C-alpha positions in Angstrom: 16.7 -9.9 30.6 16.2 -8.5 27.1 12.8 -8.3 25.5 11.1 -8.1 22.1 10.8 -4.6 20.8 8.7 -3.5 17.8 8.6 0.3 18.0 11.6 2.2 16.8 15.2 0.9 16.3 16.3 -2.1 18.4 19.2 -1.9 20.9 21.1 -5.3 21.0 21.8 -4.8 24.7 18.1 -4.4 25.5 16.2 -6.2 22.7 16.3 -9.5 20.9 17.6 -9.1 17.4 19.9 -10.7 14.9 23.3 -9.4 13.8 22.8 -9.3 10.0 26.5 -8.9 9.5 26.4 -9.3 5.8 23.9 -6.5 5.4 25.8 -4.2 7.6 29.0 -4.9 5.7 27.3 -4.2 2.4 26.1 -0.9 3.7 29.6 0.0 5.0 31.3 -0.9 1.7 28.8 1.1 -0.4 29.2 4.2 1.7 33.0 3.9 1.9 33.6 2.9 -1.8 37.3 3.4 -2.6 38.7 5.3 0.4 41.4 7.0 -1.7 39.0 8.0 -4.5 35.5 8.5 -3.3 32.5 6.7 -1.8 29.1 6.2 -3.2 25.9 8.3 -2.9 23.1 5.8 -2.6 19.7 5.1 -1.0 18.6 2.7 1.7 14.9 1.9 1.4 12.3 -0.4 2.9 8.8 0.0 4.4 8.5 1.3 7.9 9.5 -0.8 10.9 11.8 -3.0 8.9 15.2 -2.0 10.4 16.4 0.9 8.2 17.4 3.1 11.2 19.0 0.2 13.0 21.0 -0.6 9.9 22.1 3.0 9.6 23.3 3.1 13.2 25.1 -0.2 13.1 26.9 0.8 9.8 27.8 4.2 11.3 29.2 2.5 14.4 31.3 0.2 12.2 32.6 3.1 10.1 33.6 5.1 13.2 35.4 2.1 14.7 37.3 1.4 11.6 37.8 4.8 10.0 37.0 7.4 12.6 40.4 9.0 12.4 40.1 9.5 8.6 36.4 10.3 8.2 33.7 12.2 10.1 30.7 9.9 10.3 27.3 11.5 10.9 23.7 10.3 11.1 21.3 13.2 10.4 17.6 12.7 11.0 14.8 14.7 9.4 12.2 13.2 11.9 11.8 16.5 13.8 12.1 18.9 10.9 8.6 20.3 10.4 8.4 22.4 7.3 5.5 24.0 5.5 5.4 23.8 1.7 4.9 27.5 1.2 8.2 28.6 2.7 9.9 25.2 3.0 13.3 26.3 1.6 13.7 29.1 4.0 12.5 27.0 6.9 15.0 24.2 6.1 17.9 26.6 6.0 16.8 27.9 9.5 17.0 24.3 10.7 20.5 23.7 9.1 22.6 25.0 12.1 20.7 22.7 14.4 21.1 19.7 12.1 24.8 20.2 11.7 25.3 20.8 15.5 23.5 17.6 16.4 25.2 15.5 13.7 28.8 16.7 13.7 29.0 18.8 16.9 29.9 21.8 14.8 28.5 25.4 15.2 27.7 27.2 12.0 25.7 30.3 11.1 22.4 29.9 9.2 23.1 29.6 5.4 21.7 32.6 3.7 20.5 30.5 0.7 21.0 27.1 -0.9 24.4 28.1 -2.2 25.4 28.7 1.4 24.2 25.2 2.2 26.3 23.8 -0.6 29.4 25.7 0.6 29.1 24.0 4.0 30.6 20.9 2.4 33.3 22.7 0.4 36.8 21.5 0.8 37.9 25.1 0.9 35.6 25.9 3.8 36.4 25.9 7.6 33.5 23.8 8.9 34.9 20.3 8.4 38.5 19.1 8.6 38.0 15.7 7.1 35.9 14.0 4.5 32.4 13.1 5.5 30.4 9.9 5.5 26.8 11.0 6.0 23.5 9.2 6.6 20.3 11.2 6.3 17.4 9.3 8.0 13.7 9.9 7.4 14.4 11.7 4.2 10.7 11.2 3.2 9.6 13.6 6.0 10.8 16.6 4.0 8.5 18.4 1.6 8.9 17.4 -2.0 10.4 20.7 -3.1 13.1 20.5 -0.5 13.8 16.9 -1.4 14.3 17.9 -5.0 16.5 20.8 -4.1 18.8 18.7 -1.8 19.1 16.0 -4.4 20.2 18.5 -7.0 22.9 19.9 -4.7 24.1 16.4 -3.7 24.4 15.5 -7.4 26.5 18.7 -7.9 28.8 17.6 -5.1 29.1 14.1 -6.5 30.0 15.3 -9.9 32.5 17.8 -8.5 33.7 15.8 -5.6 37.3 17.0 -5.7 36.0 20.3 -4.4 33.7 18.9 -1.7 34.3 16.8 1.4 31.1 14.7 1.2 32.9 11.4 0.5 29.8 9.1 0.9 26.1 9.7 1.3 23.2 7.4 2.2 19.6 8.7 2.0 17.3 6.5 4.2 13.5 6.3 3.6 10.6 4.6 1.9 9.6 6.3 -1.4 11.2 9.6 -1.9 14.7 8.2 -1.7 14.0 6.2 -4.9 12.6 9.3 -6.7 9.1 7.9 -7.3 7.5 11.0 -5.9 9.7 13.4 -7.9 9.5 14.6 -11.5 13.3 14.4 -11.5 13.3 10.7 -11.0 15.8 8.7 -8.9 18.2 10.8 -6.8 21.2 8.7 -7.7 22.0 5.5 -9.7 19.1 3.1 -8.8 21.6 0.2 -9.0 23.2 1.7 -5.9 20.1 1.5 -3.8 20.2 -0.9 -0.8 17.0 -2.6 0.1 16.6 -3.9 3.7 15.1 -7.4 3.3 12.8 -9.2 5.7 14.3 -11.7 8.1 14.8 -15.2 6.8 13.5 -18.3 8.6 16.8 -18.9 10.5 17.0 -15.3 11.7 13.4 -15.5 13.0 14.2 -18.8 14.8 17.4 -17.3 16.2 15.5 -14.4 17.8 13.0 -16.8 19.5 15.9 -19.0 20.5 17.5 -16.1 22.3 14.3 -15.5 24.3 14.2 -19.2 25.3 17.8 -19.2 26.4 17.4 -16.0 28.5 14.0 -16.7 30.0 14.1 -20.4 30.4 10.6 -20.7 28.8 10.0 -23.2 26.0 8.4 -22.1 22.7 7.0 -24.9 20.6 9.0 -24.9 17.2 5.6 -25.0 15.4 4.8 -21.5 16.9 8.1 -20.1 15.5 7.1 -21.6 12.1 3.8 -19.9 12.3 5.4 -16.5 13.2 7.6 -16.7 10.2 4.8 -17.9 8.0 2.2 -15.2 8.8 4.7 -12.3 8.9 7.1 -13.5 6.1 9.9 -12.3 8.3 8.8 -8.6 8.4 11.0 -7.4 11.3 8.5 -5.2 13.1 5.8 -7.9 12.9 8.1 -10.6 14.1 9.0 -8.6 17.1 5.4 -7.5 17.8 4.3 -11.1 17.9 7.2 -11.8 20.2 6.0 -9.1 22.5 2.5 -10.4 22.6 3.5 -14.1 23.0 6.1 -13.6 25.7 4.5 -10.7 27.6 0.8 -9.8 27.3 -0.5 -13.2 26.4 2.1 -15.2 28.3 0.4 -17.5 30.8 3.6 -18.1 32.8 7.2 -18.9 32.0 6.7 -22.3 33.6 4.4 -23.1 30.6 5.3 -23.9 27.1 4.1 -21.4 24.5 2.3 -23.9 22.2 0.0 -23.7 19.2 -3.0 -23.1 21.5 -1.4 -19.9 22.9 -0.4 -18.9 19.4 -4.0 -19.2 18.2 -5.2 -17.0 21.1 -2.5 -14.4 20.4 -3.0 -14.4 16.7 -6.7 -13.9 17.1 -6.1 -10.9 19.4 -3.5 -9.4 17.0 -6.1 -9.8 14.2 -9.0 -8.1 16.0 -8.2 -6.1 19.2 -4.5 -5.3 19.5 -3.5 -1.9 18.0 -0.2 -1.6 16.1 0.8 1.7 14.6 2.6 0.1 11.7 -0.3 -2.1 10.7 -2.8 0.7 11.1 -0.7 2.9 8.9 -0.6 0.2 6.2 -4.4 -0.3 6.4 -4.9 3.4 5.9 -2.7 3.6 2.9 -4.3 0.5 1.4 -7.8 1.9 1.7 -6.8 5.2 0.1 -6.4 6.1 -3.5 -5.7 2.5 -4.6 -8.5 0.7 -2.7 -9.9 -0.7 -6.0 -6.6 -2.3 -6.9 -6.3 -3.8 -3.4 -9.8 -5.3 -3.7 -8.8 -6.8 -7.1 -5.9 -8.6 -5.5 -8.4 -10.5 -3.4 -10.3 -11.6 -6.5 -7.4 -12.5 -8.8 -4.1 -14.4 -8.5 -2.7 -13.2 -11.8 -2.4 -9.4 -11.4 0.9 -8.4 -13.1 3.4 -6.6 -11.0 5.0 -3.6 -12.5 7.1 -1.0 -10.6 6.2 1.5 -13.3 2.5 1.4 -12.4 1.9 4.1 -9.8 -0.5 2.0 -7.7 1.8 -1.0 -7.8 5.0 0.9 -6.8 3.1 2.8 -4.0 1.7 -0.4 -2.4 5.0 -2.2 -2.9 7.3 0.4 -1.5 5.0 0.9 1.5 5.1 -2.8 2.4 1.5 -3.7 1.4 2.3 -6.0 -1.5 5.2 -7.9 -2.8 5.7 -10.0 -6.0 6.6 -13.6 -6.9 7.4 -15.4 -10.1 4.6 -17.1 -12.1 4.9 -19.2 -15.2 2.6 -18.1 -18.0 0.8 -20.5 -20.3 3.4 -19.5 -22.9 6.2 -20.7 -20.6 7.4 -17.1 -19.9 8.3 -16.2 -16.4 6.2 -13.2 -15.2 6.0 -11.4 -11.9 2.6 -11.2 -10.2 1.4 -9.3 -7.2 1.1 -10.9 -3.8 0.3 -9.4 -0.4 3.4 -8.7 1.7 2.3 -11.3 4.3 -0.7 -13.4 5.3 -1.2 -11.3 8.4 -1.4 -8.0 6.5 -3.7 -9.7 4.1 -5.9 -10.9 7.0 -6.0 -7.4 8.5 -6.9 -5.9 5.2 -9.7 -8.4 4.7 -11.1 -7.5 8.1 -10.9 -3.8 7.4 -12.5 -4.0 3.9 -15.3 -6.1 5.4 -16.0 -4.2 8.6 -18.5 -1.6 7.5 -20.4 -3.5 4.8 -23.4 -4.7 6.9 -23.6 -1.8 9.3 -25.5 1.5 9.0 -28.3 0.1 6.8 -31.0 0.1 9.6 -31.9 -3.5 8.6 -31.2 -6.2 11.2 -28.7 -8.8 10.0 -30.9 -11.5 11.5 -34.6 -11.8 12.3 -34.7 -11.0 16.1 -37.0 -14.0 16.7 -34.7 -16.4 14.9 -32.9 -18.6 17.4 -30.9 -20.5 14.7 -31.9 -23.9 16.2 -31.3 -25.6 12.9 -28.0 -23.9 12.3 -26.4 -25.0 15.6 -27.4 -28.6 15.2 -26.2 -31.6 17.3 -24.3 -32.9 14.3 -22.4 -29.7 14.0 -22.8 -26.3 12.2 -25.4 -26.4 9.4 -23.7 -24.0 7.0 -26.4 -24.3 4.2 -29.1 -23.2 6.7 -26.8 -20.3 7.8 -26.4 -19.2 4.2 -30.2 -19.3 3.7 -30.4 -16.7 6.5 -27.9 -14.6 4.6 -30.1 -14.8 1.5 -33.0 -13.7 3.6 -31.0 -10.7 4.8 -30.2 -9.6 1.3 -33.9 -10.0 0.5 -34.8 -7.7 3.4 -32.3 -5.1 2.0 -34.0 -5.3 -1.4 -37.4 -4.8 0.1 -36.1 -1.6 1.8 -34.6 -0.4 -1.5 -31.1 -0.8 -0.2 -28.3 -2.0 -2.6 -25.4 -3.3 -0.6 -23.3 -3.5 -3.7 -23.6 0.1 -4.7 -20.1 1.6 -5.2 -18.3 -1.7 -4.9 -15.6 -2.7 -7.3 -16.7 -4.5 -10.5 -15.0 -6.6 -13.2 -14.6 -5.4 -16.8 -18.0 -7.1 -17.6 -19.6 -4.9 -14.9 -20.3 -7.9 -12.6 -19.2 -7.6 -9.0 -15.7 -8.9 -8.3 -15.6 -12.1 -6.3 -13.9 -10.3 -3.4 -17.0 -8.1 -2.8 -19.0 -11.3 -2.0 -16.2 -12.5 0.3 -16.2 -9.2 2.2 -19.9 -8.8 2.6 -20.6 -12.5 3.6 -17.7 -12.4 6.1 -18.9 -9.3 7.7 -22.4 -10.7 8.0 -21.2 -14.0 9.5 -19.3 -12.0 12.2 -22.4 -10.1 13.0 -24.6 -13.1 13.2 -22.5 -16.0 14.7 -19.2 -14.3 15.7 -19.9 -15.0 19.4 -20.6 -18.7 18.8 -18.0 -19.5 16.1 -14.4 -18.8 15.3 -14.6 -17.3 11.8 -11.2 -17.5 10.0 -10.5 -16.4 6.5 -7.7 -18.5 5.0 -5.6 -17.5 2.0 -4.0 -20.7 0.7 -2.5 -19.1 -2.5 -1.7 -15.6 -1.2 -4.3 -14.1 -3.5 -7.4 -14.9 -5.6 -9.0 -17.4 -3.2 -10.3 -17.2 0.3 -11.7 -20.1 2.3 -13.9 -19.1 5.2 -13.5 -21.6 8.0 -16.2 -21.6 10.8 -15.3 -23.5 13.9 -18.1 -24.4 16.2 -17.5 -26.5 19.4 -14.1 -27.6 18.0 -15.5 -28.8 14.6 -14.6 -26.8 11.5 -16.8 -26.1 8.5 -15.8 -24.7 5.2 -17.4 -22.1 2.9 -16.0 -21.5 -0.5 -17.1 -18.2 -2.1 -17.3 -17.8 -5.9 -18.8 -15.2 -8.3 -20.4 -17.0 -11.3 -18.8 -15.8 -14.5 -20.5 -18.4 -16.8 -22.7 -21.4 -16.1 -20.1 -23.8 -17.6 -17.8 -23.0 -14.7 -20.1 -24.3 -12.0 -18.8 -27.9 -12.2 -15.2 -26.6 -11.8 -16.2 -24.5 -8.8 -17.8 -27.6 -7.1 -14.7 -29.7 -7.8 -12.5 -26.9 -6.4 -14.7 -26.7 -3.2 -14.5 -30.5 -2.8 -10.7 -30.4 -3.2 -10.4 -27.7 -0.5 -12.6 -29.8 1.8 -10.5 -32.9 1.3 -7.4 -31.0 2.0 -8.9 -30.0 5.4 -10.1 -33.6 6.1 -13.7 -32.6 5.8 -16.5 -34.7 4.4 -18.8 -31.7 3.5 -18.4 -28.1 2.3 -20.6 -25.3 1.2 -20.2 -23.2 -2.0 -21.6 -19.7 -1.7 -22.2 -18.8 -5.3 -22.9 -15.1 -6.1 -24.9 -14.8 -9.3 -25.7 -11.6 -11.2 -29.4 -12.1 -11.2 -32.4 -12.0 -8.8 -34.5 -14.5 -10.8 -35.5 -17.1 -8.1 -36.0 -19.8 -10.7 -32.3 -19.4 -11.9 -31.1 -19.4 -8.3 -33.0 -22.5 -7.4 -31.6 -24.3 -10.5 -28.0 -23.4 -9.6 -28.4 -24.4 -5.9 -28.4 -28.0 -4.7 -26.4 -30.8 -3.1 -24.0 -33.1 -4.9 -21.4 -35.7 -4.0 -18.1 -34.7 -5.5 -15.3 -37.2 -5.0 -16.8 -38.4 -1.7 -17.4 -34.8 -0.4 -20.9 -33.5 0.0 -20.9 -30.1 -1.7 -24.0 -27.9 -1.1 -24.3 -25.0 -3.5 -26.3 -21.9 -2.3 -26.8 -19.5 -5.2 -27.1 -15.9 -4.0 -28.6 -13.2 -6.1 
């Protein structure tokens, strides 16, 4: 029986996958172009683990089957080509005979220089006897200087194609293929780039339908809906959740994989299961553009622009996406969104993880048994938030500023996201064993509900950073609306305030009935 596979290209004979015929056909047509005149030189791009190499192999197989007597079809990979920047040109040329031998089964001498590499593809040469259709995979693996040199030579061939046998060329990668890392810009006409999209809802459902047919195990349709919802169809993540659900966390094929099994699997994927693709994304997101990532948790209206270096970097690496938004003027704008709720959740965990550790100050008084927090009527969230205020007070007494170095708004107040991250990390440390603590992202950005579930009963914390006192009523109404949407009669508003004046904090705190919901505001200095 086949299985789900999330590392490397899928094999339809061994792994569950979808045919994506239209995408393959688009790739074939772009490479082939007009067979009698010339094909296209173009780029295939997408984040890692989205199916680029699979698409390349499927398109190459189609081209060989249809036109193998007329064209030589080759798939060249730069995966194993390790070059140092210092002498990268010379090192690449040393690799050239091996690349040609593995790709086209031709033996050539080492080109003496880049002109010698160019002449390999000459129609007057003796290396190839037919026009070539060439895919170059993992193009980003090459040093920037080599990428620039190769693109320059490929452009020369394209403009003088009657003297060269390179009929069609597809460069496969993430960023370099679009020229974003090069002073020379795009390697070819950007309009000829082919983006590998995520799987749509029907394609995700089809993969899980294949599993059910071959295994005989039933998967609740609601589980498939959740897989598509949290991954937004990202192929690597869809298959990874398939692996976890049907193998590691499968309680037996005689049992239906239902929402309960999904919840356990999703929790493990969020906290304990390693995934190289996800870890790579987290590392990139916490690098040079960490401030912009944090801002996305605080605002829902960050404009998307492919011209902004931070935006293009996060987008092309699969960390963010964009969606249309209607401005007050009626104009349609594009705003940033995280690529999927799961990636947003993992980023939230990662950005929160180290905030309350390493201070030497206990997150909770060791003698505090939290008897009023874990009350018979359910979780007493305001009492829990009072402990959080006490913890911040102990930090201040020790001269420790937990907000030092954290991102701030233009008015120098802390961004709302910082409060989210710090409170979430503290909650995990204090009640993570007794409660399920789930950040929820109803709008994709700009708002996070913290849901604490204790003995099967949920409680809600809405976190806000006070910009001006006049906004407090709106924050309370917003909190009440979120609670009503969850079917809850009470909710807590954790209000971060840029002051330590206890009189002000007491004035802003309190309990109020808002539309039938008991909203308790806890102001936190």
